[in-house]
C-alpha positions as CSV (number, residue, x, y, z in Angstrom):
1,M,52.3,2.0,47.5
2,R,49.3,-0.1,48.6
3,M,45.9,0.9,47.3
4,D,44.2,-2.4,48.1
5,G,40.4,-2.1,48.4
6,Q,40.4,1.5,47.1
7,D,37.5,2.7,45.0
8,E,38.0,3.1,41.2
9,S,36.9,6.1,39.2
10,S,34.1,5.8,36.7
11,N,35.8,8.4,34.5
12,V,38.5,6.2,32.9
13,E,38.0,5.5,29.2
14,D,39.8,2.8,27.4
15,A,40.5,3.7,23.8
16,R,43.4,1.4,23.3
17,G,41.4,-0.7,20.8
18,S,40.7,2.4,18.7
19,S,44.0,4.2,18.8
20,G,46.1,4.6,15.7
21,G,47.3,6.8,12.9
22,G,50.4,8.8,12.8
23,G,51.7,12.3,13.3
24,F,50.0,15.6,14.3
25,S,47.6,17.6,12.2
26,F,47.3,21.3,12.9
27,G,45.0,24.1,11.5
28,G,45.6,24.7,7.9
29,G,46.6,21.1,7.3
30,R,50.2,21.6,8.4
31,G,51.8,18.3,9.5
32,I,54.4,17.8,12.2
33,G,57.2,15.4,11.4
34,L,59.3,13.4,13.8
35,G,62.2,15.9,13.7
36,T,59.9,18.6,15.1
37,V,58.6,16.2,17.7
38,A,62.2,15.5,18.8
39,V,62.9,19.2,19.3
40,A,59.7,19.5,21.3
41,L,60.8,16.6,23.5
42,V,64.0,18.4,24.4
43,A,62.2,21.7,25.0
44,G,59.4,20.5,27.1
45,W,59.6,16.8,26.9
46,I,57.2,15.3,29.4
47,F,54.2,16.4,31.5
48,G,53.3,19.6,29.5
49,I,50.0,21.3,30.2
50,N,49.5,21.1,26.5
51,P,52.5,19.8,24.6
52,L,50.6,20.2,21.3
53,T,50.8,23.9,21.8
54,V,54.6,23.6,21.9
55,L,54.5,21.7,18.6
56,G,52.3,24.3,17.1
57,L,54.8,27.0,17.9
58,L,57.7,25.0,16.7
59,S,55.9,24.4,13.4
60,G,55.4,28.1,12.8
61,N,51.7,27.6,13.3
62,G,51.5,30.7,15.5
63,G,49.0,29.2,17.9
64,A,46.3,28.7,15.3
65,P,43.4,26.4,16.3
66,L,44.0,22.7,16.0
67,Q,42.0,20.5,13.8
68,Q,39.9,18.1,15.8
69,S,39.2,14.6,14.7
70,A,36.3,12.5,15.9
71,P,37.6,10.1,18.6
72,G,37.0,6.4,18.1
73,P,34.8,4.2,20.3
74,V,35.8,3.9,24.0
75,T,34.9,1.5,26.7
76,R,35.6,0.9,30.4
77,P,39.0,-0.8,31.0
78,P,38.7,-4.6,31.5
79,A,38.3,-5.7,35.0
80,D,41.3,-8.0,34.8
81,D,43.8,-5.3,33.8
82,P,45.8,-4.5,37.0
83,Q,47.6,-1.5,35.6
84,A,44.3,0.1,34.4
85,K,42.8,-0.7,37.8
86,F,45.6,1.1,39.6
87,V,45.3,4.2,37.4
88,S,41.6,4.2,38.0
89,Q,42.1,4.0,41.7
90,V,44.6,6.9,41.6
91,L,42.2,9.0,39.6
92,R,39.4,8.3,42.1
93,S,41.7,9.4,44.9
94,T,42.4,12.7,43.1
95,E,38.6,13.2,42.7
96,V,38.0,12.8,46.4
97,V,40.9,15.1,47.4
98,W,40.1,17.9,45.0
99,T,36.4,17.7,45.6
100,D,37.2,18.4,49.3
101,V,39.6,21.2,48.5
102,F,37.2,22.9,46.2
103,R,34.3,22.5,48.6
104,G,36.4,24.2,51.3
105,A,36.9,27.2,49.0
106,G,33.2,27.4,48.2
107,K,33.7,25.9,44.7
108,T,32.6,22.8,42.9
109,Y,35.2,20.4,41.5
110,Q,34.4,19.0,38.0
111,Y,36.0,15.6,37.4
112,P,38.4,15.2,34.5
113,K,38.2,12.1,32.2
114,L,41.3,9.9,31.8
115,T,41.7,8.3,28.4
116,L,44.0,5.4,27.9
117,F,45.3,5.0,24.3
118,R,48.1,3.5,22.3
119,G,50.3,5.2,19.7
120,S,48.2,8.2,18.8
121,Y,44.7,9.4,19.4
122,P,42.5,12.4,18.4
123,T,41.9,14.8,21.2
124,G,40.3,18.2,21.7
125,C,43.8,19.7,21.4
126,G,44.8,17.9,18.2
127,R,46.1,14.4,17.6
128,G,48.0,13.2,20.7
129,D,51.0,11.0,20.3
130,A,52.5,8.6,22.8
131,A,56.0,10.1,22.1
132,M,54.9,13.2,24.0
133,G,54.2,11.4,27.2
134,P,51.1,11.9,29.3
135,F,49.3,15.2,28.8
136,Y,46.3,17.2,29.8
137,C,44.0,18.8,27.2
138,P,42.1,21.8,28.6
139,A,39.9,22.0,25.5
140,D,38.1,18.7,26.4
141,G,39.1,18.3,30.1
142,H,40.8,14.9,29.5
143,V,44.1,13.5,30.7
144,Y,45.6,11.3,28.0
145,L,47.9,8.4,28.9
146,D,49.6,5.7,26.9
147,M,50.6,3.4,29.7
148,G,53.7,2.3,27.8
149,F,55.1,5.5,29.2
150,F,55.4,3.8,32.6
151,D,57.9,1.4,31.1
152,T,59.8,4.3,29.7
153,M,59.9,5.9,33.2
154,S,61.3,2.7,34.6
155,R,63.8,1.7,31.9
156,R,65.0,5.0,30.5
157,L,64.3,7.6,33.1
158,G,65.3,5.6,36.2
159,A,62.0,6.3,37.8
160,P,60.3,2.9,38.6
161,G,57.6,2.2,41.1
162,Q,53.8,2.6,41.5
163,F,54.0,5.9,43.4
164,A,56.0,7.4,40.6
165,Q,53.2,6.4,38.2
166,A,50.6,7.8,40.6
167,Y,52.6,11.1,40.6
168,V,52.3,11.2,36.8
169,V,48.5,11.0,37.0
170,A,48.3,13.5,39.9
171,H,50.5,16.0,38.1
172,E,48.3,15.9,35.0
173,V,45.2,16.3,37.2
174,G,47.0,19.3,38.7
175,H,46.8,20.9,35.3
176,H,43.1,20.2,35.3
177,V,42.8,22.0,38.6
178,Q,44.6,25.0,37.0
179,N,42.2,24.9,34.1
180,L,39.2,25.0,36.5
181,L,40.6,27.9,38.4
182,G,41.2,29.9,35.3
183,I,45.0,29.8,35.7
184,A,45.6,28.0,32.4
185,D,43.6,30.6,30.4
186,K,45.4,33.5,32.0
187,V,48.8,32.0,31.4
188,D,48.0,31.2,27.8
189,A,46.8,34.7,27.2
190,A,50.0,36.1,28.7
191,R,52.2,33.9,26.6
192,Q,50.7,35.3,23.4
193,R,51.9,38.8,24.5
194,S,55.4,37.6,25.6
195,T,58.7,36.8,24.2
196,E,59.8,33.2,23.9
197,A,62.0,33.4,27.0
198,Q,59.1,35.0,29.0
199,A,56.7,32.4,27.7
200,N,59.1,29.6,28.8
201,A,59.4,31.2,32.2
202,M,55.6,31.2,32.6
203,S,55.5,27.6,31.6
204,V,58.0,26.7,34.3
205,R,55.7,28.2,36.9
206,V,52.7,26.3,35.5
207,E,54.6,23.0,35.7
208,L,56.0,23.6,39.2
209,Q,52.5,24.4,40.5
210,A,51.2,21.2,39.0
211,D,54.1,19.4,40.8
212,C,53.0,21.1,44.0
213,F,49.4,20.1,43.5
214,A,50.6,16.5,43.1
215,G,52.3,16.8,46.5
216,V,49.1,18.1,48.0
217,W,47.2,15.2,46.6
218,A,49.7,12.7,48.0
219,K,49.6,14.2,51.5
220,R,45.9,14.4,51.8
221,S,45.0,11.3,50.0
222,Q,47.1,8.8,51.9
223,S,46.1,10.3,55.2
224,E,42.3,10.7,54.5
225,Q,41.6,7.7,52.3
226,G,43.7,5.1,54.2
227,W,46.0,3.8,51.5
228,R,49.5,3.2,52.6
229,L,52.8,4.7,51.5
230,E,55.6,2.2,51.8
231,P,59.2,2.8,52.5
232,G,60.8,4.5,49.5
233,D,57.6,5.6,47.8
234,I,58.2,9.3,48.3
235,E,61.8,8.8,47.1
236,T,60.5,7.2,43.8
237,A,58.2,10.1,43.2
238,L,60.9,12.7,43.9
239,N,63.3,10.7,41.7
240,A,60.7,10.8,38.9
241,A,60.5,14.6,39.3
242,S,64.2,14.8,39.3
243,Q,64.6,12.7,36.2
244,I,62.3,15.0,34.2
245,G,63.8,18.3,35.2
246,D,64.7,20.5,32.1
247,D,68.4,20.6,33.2
248,T,68.6,16.8,33.5
249,L,66.9,16.1,30.2
250,Q,69.0,18.6,28.3
251,H,72.2,17.4,29.8
252,K,71.3,13.8,28.9
253,S,70.2,14.7,25.4
254,R,73.0,17.0,24.3
255,G,75.4,17.5,27.2
256,T,74.7,21.2,27.7
257,V,72.0,23.1,29.6
258,V,70.2,26.2,28.3
259,P,68.2,27.8,31.2
260,E,66.3,30.3,29.0
261,S,64.8,27.3,27.1
262,F,63.4,25.7,30.3
263,T,59.7,25.0,30.2
264,H,59.3,22.7,33.2
265,G,61.9,23.7,35.8
266,T,65.1,22.2,37.0
267,S,65.2,18.9,38.8
268,A,65.8,20.6,42.1
269,Q,62.8,22.9,41.5
270,R,60.5,20.1,40.6
271,V,61.5,18.1,43.7
272,G,61.2,21.2,45.9
273,W,57.7,22.2,44.8
274,F,56.4,18.6,45.1
275,K,57.8,18.5,48.6
276,R,56.3,21.9,49.4
277,G,52.8,20.5,48.5
278,F,53.4,17.3,50.3
279,D,54.7,18.8,53.5
280,S,51.9,21.3,53.8
281,G,49.0,19.5,52.2
282,S,47.6,22.9,51.2
283,A,47.0,24.2,47.7
284,D,47.4,27.7,49.1
285,N,51.2,27.0,49.4
286,C,51.4,26.3,45.7
287,N,51.3,29.8,44.2
288,T,54.4,29.6,42.1
289,F,53.3,32.8,40.2
290,E,54.0,35.0,43.3
291,A,57.1,33.2,44.4
292,R,60.3,35.3,44.0
293,Q,62.5,32.3,43.9
294,L,61.5,29.0,42.4
Protein backbone atom coordinates (compact mmCIF):
# COMPACT_ATOMS: atom_id res chain seq x y z
CA MET A 1 0.00 0.00 0.00
CA ARG A 2 1.51 3.31 -1.07
CA MET A 3 0.09 6.55 0.30
CA ASP A 4 3.06 8.75 -0.57
CA GLY A 5 2.10 12.40 -0.70
CA GLN A 6 -1.39 11.86 0.71
CA ASP A 7 -2.84 14.48 3.02
CA GLU A 8 -2.99 13.87 6.75
CA SER A 9 -6.01 14.36 8.96
CA SER A 10 -6.03 17.13 11.53
CA ASN A 11 -8.26 14.98 13.75
CA VAL A 12 -5.60 12.68 15.21
CA GLU A 13 -4.82 13.20 18.88
CA ASP A 14 -1.71 11.76 20.52
CA ALA A 15 -2.38 10.84 24.14
CA ARG A 16 0.44 8.32 24.39
CA GLY A 17 2.26 10.56 26.85
CA SER A 18 -0.73 10.75 29.18
CA SER A 19 -2.06 7.19 29.03
CA GLY A 20 -1.93 5.04 32.11
CA GLY A 21 -3.84 3.45 34.91
CA GLY A 22 -5.30 0.00 35.02
CA GLY A 23 -8.59 -1.79 34.62
CA PHE A 24 -12.08 -0.59 33.81
CA SER A 25 -14.36 1.40 36.09
CA PHE A 26 -18.11 1.16 35.58
CA GLY A 27 -21.11 2.88 37.14
CA GLY A 28 -21.49 2.10 40.79
CA GLY A 29 -17.75 1.69 41.20
CA ARG A 30 -17.68 -1.90 40.04
CA GLY A 31 -14.25 -2.90 38.73
CA ILE A 32 -13.51 -5.34 35.95
CA GLY A 33 -10.68 -7.81 36.49
CA LEU A 34 -8.43 -9.44 33.94
CA GLY A 35 -10.44 -12.67 34.09
CA THR A 36 -13.55 -10.87 32.88
CA VAL A 37 -11.54 -9.14 30.18
CA ALA A 38 -10.32 -12.54 28.98
CA VAL A 39 -13.90 -13.76 28.64
CA ALA A 40 -14.79 -10.61 26.69
CA LEU A 41 -11.84 -11.21 24.39
CA VAL A 42 -13.23 -14.62 23.47
CA ALA A 43 -16.80 -13.40 23.07
CA GLY A 44 -16.11 -10.36 21.00
CA TRP A 45 -12.39 -9.97 21.03
CA ILE A 46 -11.47 -7.28 18.56
CA PHE A 47 -13.12 -4.48 16.61
CA GLY A 48 -16.29 -4.18 18.73
CA ILE A 49 -18.50 -1.16 18.22
CA ASN A 50 -18.24 -0.72 21.96
CA PRO A 51 -16.34 -3.52 23.70
CA LEU A 52 -16.86 -1.77 27.04
CA THR A 53 -20.55 -2.57 26.72
CA VAL A 54 -19.64 -6.25 26.50
CA LEU A 55 -17.62 -5.95 29.68
CA GLY A 56 -20.49 -4.16 31.40
CA LEU A 57 -22.84 -7.02 30.63
CA LEU A 58 -20.32 -9.64 31.68
CA SER A 59 -19.78 -7.86 34.98
CA GLY A 60 -23.49 -7.94 35.73
CA ASN A 61 -23.69 -4.19 35.36
CA GLY A 62 -26.83 -4.44 33.25
CA GLY A 63 -25.82 -1.66 30.92
CA ALA A 64 -25.65 1.04 33.61
CA PRO A 65 -23.94 4.28 32.56
CA LEU A 66 -20.18 4.19 32.65
CA GLN A 67 -18.22 6.52 34.86
CA GLN A 68 -16.23 8.97 32.77
CA SER A 69 -12.81 10.18 33.73
CA ALA A 70 -11.32 13.41 32.49
CA PRO A 71 -8.83 12.63 29.71
CA GLY A 72 -5.24 13.71 30.02
CA PRO A 73 -3.59 16.29 27.76
CA VAL A 74 -3.31 15.42 24.09
CA THR A 75 -1.15 16.79 21.30
CA ARG A 76 -0.66 16.28 17.59
CA PRO A 77 1.48 13.23 16.75
CA PRO A 78 5.15 14.07 16.14
CA ALA A 79 6.00 14.72 12.52
CA ASP A 80 8.80 12.14 12.59
CA ASP A 81 6.53 9.24 13.62
CA PRO A 82 5.94 7.28 10.40
CA GLN A 83 3.29 4.96 11.84
CA ALA A 84 1.27 7.88 13.24
CA LYS A 85 1.62 9.64 9.90
CA PHE A 86 0.27 6.60 8.08
CA VAL A 87 -2.71 6.32 10.42
CA SER A 88 -3.38 10.02 9.93
CA GLN A 89 -3.28 9.61 6.16
CA VAL A 90 -5.72 6.70 6.33
CA LEU A 91 -8.08 8.69 8.55
CA ARG A 92 -7.95 11.60 6.11
CA SER A 93 -8.81 9.29 3.25
CA THR A 94 -11.88 8.05 5.17
CA GLU A 95 -12.92 11.67 5.75
CA VAL A 96 -12.82 12.38 2.02
CA VAL A 97 -14.72 9.22 1.06
CA TRP A 98 -17.50 9.50 3.63
CA THR A 99 -17.93 13.23 3.08
CA ASP A 100 -18.59 12.44 -0.57
CA VAL A 101 -20.94 9.54 0.25
CA PHE A 102 -22.94 11.59 2.74
CA ARG A 103 -23.11 14.56 0.38
CA GLY A 104 -24.52 12.30 -2.30
CA ALA A 105 -27.29 11.30 0.12
CA GLY A 106 -28.03 14.90 1.06
CA LYS A 107 -26.36 14.57 4.47
CA THR A 108 -23.36 16.12 6.19
CA TYR A 109 -20.54 13.91 7.41
CA GLN A 110 -19.07 14.77 10.81
CA TYR A 111 -15.44 13.77 11.22
CA PRO A 112 -14.50 11.42 14.06
CA LYS A 113 -11.43 11.96 16.20
CA LEU A 114 -8.76 9.28 16.38
CA THR A 115 -6.96 9.10 19.71
CA LEU A 116 -3.64 7.26 20.00
CA PHE A 117 -2.94 5.93 23.48
CA ARG A 118 -0.86 3.40 25.38
CA GLY A 119 -2.05 0.91 27.93
CA SER A 120 -5.32 2.43 29.07
CA TYR A 121 -7.09 5.74 28.67
CA PRO A 122 -10.32 7.40 29.85
CA THR A 123 -12.97 7.63 27.14
CA GLY A 124 -16.58 8.72 26.85
CA CYS A 125 -17.52 5.05 27.15
CA GLY A 126 -15.43 4.27 30.21
CA ARG A 127 -11.75 3.49 30.59
CA GLY A 128 -10.42 1.87 27.44
CA ASP A 129 -7.68 -0.73 27.58
CA ALA A 130 -5.23 -1.82 24.92
CA ALA A 131 -6.17 -5.45 25.62
CA MET A 132 -9.51 -4.82 23.92
CA GLY A 133 -7.91 -3.82 20.63
CA PRO A 134 -9.03 -0.75 18.65
CA PHE A 135 -12.56 0.43 19.34
CA TYR A 136 -15.03 3.19 18.57
CA CYS A 137 -16.88 5.05 21.31
CA PRO A 138 -20.21 6.49 20.09
CA ALA A 139 -20.55 8.63 23.23
CA ASP A 140 -17.66 10.91 22.23
CA GLY A 141 -17.24 10.08 18.53
CA HIS A 142 -13.65 8.91 18.94
CA VAL A 143 -11.76 5.94 17.56
CA TYR A 144 -9.22 4.72 20.12
CA LEU A 145 -6.07 2.93 19.02
CA ASP A 146 -3.02 1.60 20.80
CA MET A 147 -0.71 1.07 17.85
CA GLY A 148 0.94 -1.83 19.61
CA PHE A 149 -2.09 -3.73 18.32
CA PHE A 150 -0.53 -3.66 14.86
CA ASP A 151 2.32 -5.77 16.21
CA THR A 152 -0.25 -8.17 17.65
CA MET A 153 -1.91 -8.41 14.25
CA SER A 154 1.36 -9.28 12.60
CA ARG A 155 2.89 -11.61 15.17
CA ARG A 156 -0.10 -13.33 16.76
CA LEU A 157 -2.95 -13.06 14.27
CA GLY A 158 -0.96 -13.64 11.10
CA ALA A 159 -2.23 -10.41 9.54
CA PRO A 160 0.77 -8.23 8.65
CA GLY A 161 0.97 -5.34 6.21
CA GLN A 162 -0.06 -1.70 6.01
CA PHE A 163 -3.32 -2.36 4.22
CA ALA A 164 -4.40 -4.68 7.04
CA GLN A 165 -3.68 -1.80 9.42
CA ALA A 166 -5.66 0.58 7.23
CA TYR A 167 -8.55 -1.88 7.28
CA VAL A 168 -8.57 -1.69 11.09
CA VAL A 169 -8.97 2.10 11.01
CA ALA A 170 -11.56 1.95 8.22
CA HIS A 171 -13.60 -0.65 10.12
CA GLU A 172 -13.76 1.52 13.23
CA VAL A 173 -14.68 4.55 11.14
CA GLY A 174 -17.43 2.34 9.73
CA HIS A 175 -18.87 2.21 13.25
CA HIS A 176 -18.77 6.01 13.33
CA VAL A 177 -20.77 6.06 10.10
CA GLN A 178 -23.31 3.74 11.74
CA ASN A 179 -23.50 6.10 14.70
CA LEU A 180 -24.15 9.13 12.48
CA LEU A 181 -26.87 7.26 10.59
CA GLY A 182 -28.63 6.28 13.81
CA ILE A 183 -27.96 2.57 13.28
CA ALA A 184 -25.97 2.17 16.49
CA ASP A 185 -28.72 3.68 18.65
CA LYS A 186 -31.40 1.49 17.10
CA VAL A 187 -29.36 -1.66 17.59
CA ASP A 188 -28.45 -0.81 21.17
CA ALA A 189 -32.12 -0.19 21.98
CA ALA A 190 -33.11 -3.48 20.37
CA ARG A 191 -30.41 -5.33 22.34
CA GLN A 192 -31.94 -4.16 25.60
CA ARG A 193 -35.18 -5.93 24.68
CA SER A 194 -33.55 -9.11 23.43
CA THR A 195 -32.18 -12.36 24.70
CA GLU A 196 -28.43 -12.83 24.81
CA ALA A 197 -28.49 -14.93 21.63
CA GLN A 198 -30.59 -12.33 19.81
CA ALA A 199 -28.30 -9.52 20.99
CA ASN A 200 -25.27 -11.43 19.75
CA ALA A 201 -26.91 -11.95 16.35
CA MET A 202 -27.53 -8.20 16.06
CA SER A 203 -23.91 -7.52 16.99
CA VAL A 204 -22.81 -9.76 14.14
CA ARG A 205 -24.79 -7.71 11.64
CA VAL A 206 -23.34 -4.49 13.05
CA GLU A 207 -19.79 -5.80 12.68
CA LEU A 208 -20.29 -7.20 9.20
CA GLN A 209 -21.75 -3.89 8.04
CA ALA A 210 -18.65 -2.11 9.36
CA ASP A 211 -16.53 -4.61 7.40
CA CYS A 212 -18.56 -3.80 4.30
CA PHE A 213 -18.12 -0.06 4.91
CA ALA A 214 -14.36 -0.67 5.14
CA GLY A 215 -14.53 -2.31 1.73
CA VAL A 216 -16.43 0.68 0.33
CA TRP A 217 -13.72 2.99 1.66
CA ALA A 218 -10.95 0.88 0.09
CA LYS A 219 -12.62 0.83 -3.32
CA ARG A 220 -13.49 4.50 -3.48
CA SER A 221 -10.40 5.88 -1.80
CA GLN A 222 -7.75 4.21 -3.91
CA SER A 223 -9.56 5.06 -7.16
CA GLU A 224 -10.52 8.64 -6.26
CA GLN A 225 -7.51 9.77 -4.22
CA GLY A 226 -4.77 8.21 -6.27
CA TRP A 227 -2.98 6.10 -3.70
CA ARG A 228 -1.91 2.74 -4.93
CA LEU A 229 -2.81 -0.78 -3.93
CA GLU A 230 0.11 -3.12 -4.38
CA PRO A 231 0.00 -6.84 -5.15
CA GLY A 232 -1.18 -8.73 -2.11
CA ASP A 233 -2.75 -5.73 -0.33
CA ILE A 234 -6.32 -6.95 -0.66
CA GLU A 235 -5.25 -10.40 0.46
CA THR A 236 -3.68 -9.01 3.65
CA ALA A 237 -6.88 -7.16 4.52
CA LEU A 238 -8.99 -10.25 3.84
CA ASN A 239 -6.56 -12.30 5.89
CA ALA A 240 -6.99 -9.84 8.75
CA ALA A 241 -10.76 -10.19 8.47
CA SER A 242 -10.40 -13.97 8.39
CA GLN A 243 -8.09 -14.11 11.42
CA ILE A 244 -10.57 -12.23 13.61
CA GLY A 245 -13.69 -14.19 12.72
CA ASP A 246 -15.49 -15.52 15.79
CA ASP A 247 -15.12 -19.10 14.64
CA THR A 248 -11.37 -18.75 14.11
CA LEU A 249 -10.79 -16.99 17.43
CA GLN A 250 -12.86 -19.49 19.39
CA HIS A 251 -11.18 -22.44 17.74
CA LYS A 252 -7.73 -21.01 18.53
CA SER A 253 -8.61 -20.15 22.11
CA ARG A 254 -10.45 -23.29 23.19
CA GLY A 255 -10.63 -25.71 20.29
CA THR A 256 -14.41 -25.53 19.96
CA VAL A 257 -16.85 -23.19 18.24
CA VAL A 258 -20.13 -21.92 19.76
CA PRO A 259 -22.11 -20.15 16.99
CA GLU A 260 -24.76 -18.69 19.31
CA SER A 261 -22.03 -16.75 21.12
CA PHE A 262 -20.74 -15.10 17.94
CA THR A 263 -20.66 -11.30 18.07
CA HIS A 264 -18.59 -10.45 14.99
CA GLY A 265 -19.34 -13.12 12.41
CA THR A 266 -17.40 -16.02 10.99
CA SER A 267 -14.19 -15.58 9.06
CA ALA A 268 -15.99 -16.32 5.79
CA GLN A 269 -18.71 -13.78 6.59
CA ARG A 270 -16.21 -11.04 7.43
CA VAL A 271 -14.27 -11.66 4.24
CA GLY A 272 -17.48 -11.84 2.20
CA TRP A 273 -18.90 -8.54 3.44
CA PHE A 274 -15.59 -6.72 3.02
CA LYS A 275 -15.45 -7.97 -0.56
CA ARG A 276 -19.06 -6.96 -1.11
CA GLY A 277 -18.23 -3.39 -0.15
CA PHE A 278 -15.02 -3.38 -2.15
CA ASP A 279 -16.49 -4.89 -5.29
CA SER A 280 -19.42 -2.46 -5.39
CA GLY A 281 -17.96 0.65 -3.81
CA SER A 282 -21.48 1.44 -2.62
CA ALA A 283 -22.70 1.73 0.95
CA ASP A 284 -26.18 0.83 -0.32
CA ASN A 285 -24.95 -2.75 -0.70
CA CYS A 286 -23.98 -2.98 2.98
CA ASN A 287 -27.41 -3.43 4.55
CA THR A 288 -26.66 -6.49 6.64
CA PHE A 289 -29.86 -6.00 8.63
CA GLU A 290 -32.08 -6.92 5.70
CA ALA A 291 -29.88 -9.73 4.41
CA ARG A 292 -31.48 -13.17 4.78
CA GLN A 293 -28.12 -14.87 4.65
CA LEU A 294 -24.92 -13.43 6.00
